[in-house]
C-alpha positions as CSV (number, residue, x, y, z in Angstrom):
1,X,175.0,-85.6,166.1
2,X,171.9,-83.0,165.2
3,X,173.8,-80.3,163.9
4,X,175.5,-82.5,161.4
5,X,172.1,-83.8,160.3
6,X,170.7,-80.2,159.9
7,X,173.8,-78.9,157.7
8,X,173.5,-81.8,155.2
9,X,169.8,-81.3,155.0
10,X,170.1,-77.8,154.5
11,X,173.1,-78.4,152.0
12,X,170.5,-81.4,149.9
13,X,167.4,-78.6,150.1
14,X,170.0,-75.5,149.0
15,X,170.8,-77.9,146.1
16,X,167.5,-79.1,144.9
17,X,166.1,-75.4,145.3
18,X,168.7,-74.6,142.7
19,X,168.4,-76.9,140.5
20,X,164.5,-75.4,139.9
21,X,166.2,-72.8,138.1
22,X,167.7,-74.7,135.8
23,X,166.6,-75.0,132.3
24,X,164.7,-78.4,130.6
25,X,167.3,-77.6,127.7
26,X,170.4,-77.7,130.2
27,X,173.3,-80.4,129.7
28,X,172.6,-80.8,133.5
29,X,170.6,-84.2,133.8
30,X,168.2,-84.8,136.9
31,X,170.6,-87.8,137.6
32,X,173.4,-85.3,138.0
33,X,171.5,-83.2,140.1
34,X,170.4,-86.3,142.7
35,X,174.4,-86.8,142.9
36,X,175.4,-83.0,143.7
37,X,172.4,-83.0,146.5
38,X,173.2,-86.2,148.3
39,X,176.9,-86.8,147.5
40,X,178.2,-83.4,149.0
41,X,179.2,-84.6,152.5
42,X,181.4,-87.1,151.0
43,X,183.5,-85.3,149.1
44,X,183.6,-82.0,151.0
45,X,184.9,-84.5,153.8
46,X,187.3,-86.1,151.3
47,X,188.6,-83.0,150.1
48,X,188.8,-81.3,153.6
49,X,191.4,-84.7,154.4
50,X,193.2,-84.1,151.7
51,X,194.2,-80.7,152.5
52,X,194.7,-81.6,156.2
53,X,197.2,-84.3,155.3
54,X,199.4,-82.8,152.8
55,X,200.0,-79.7,155.5
């Protein structure tokens, strides 16, 4: 479980670090960045399950 939490936190830090390079005039809002930072494990697991079940 520690590995999963570590990967999750590294992903969140990576997404938040990338969002600091986005200019203020971009159409991407802060709410989109927060959803991407904290929601990627859910969406990734859903896509993996769909790919696995379609085999």
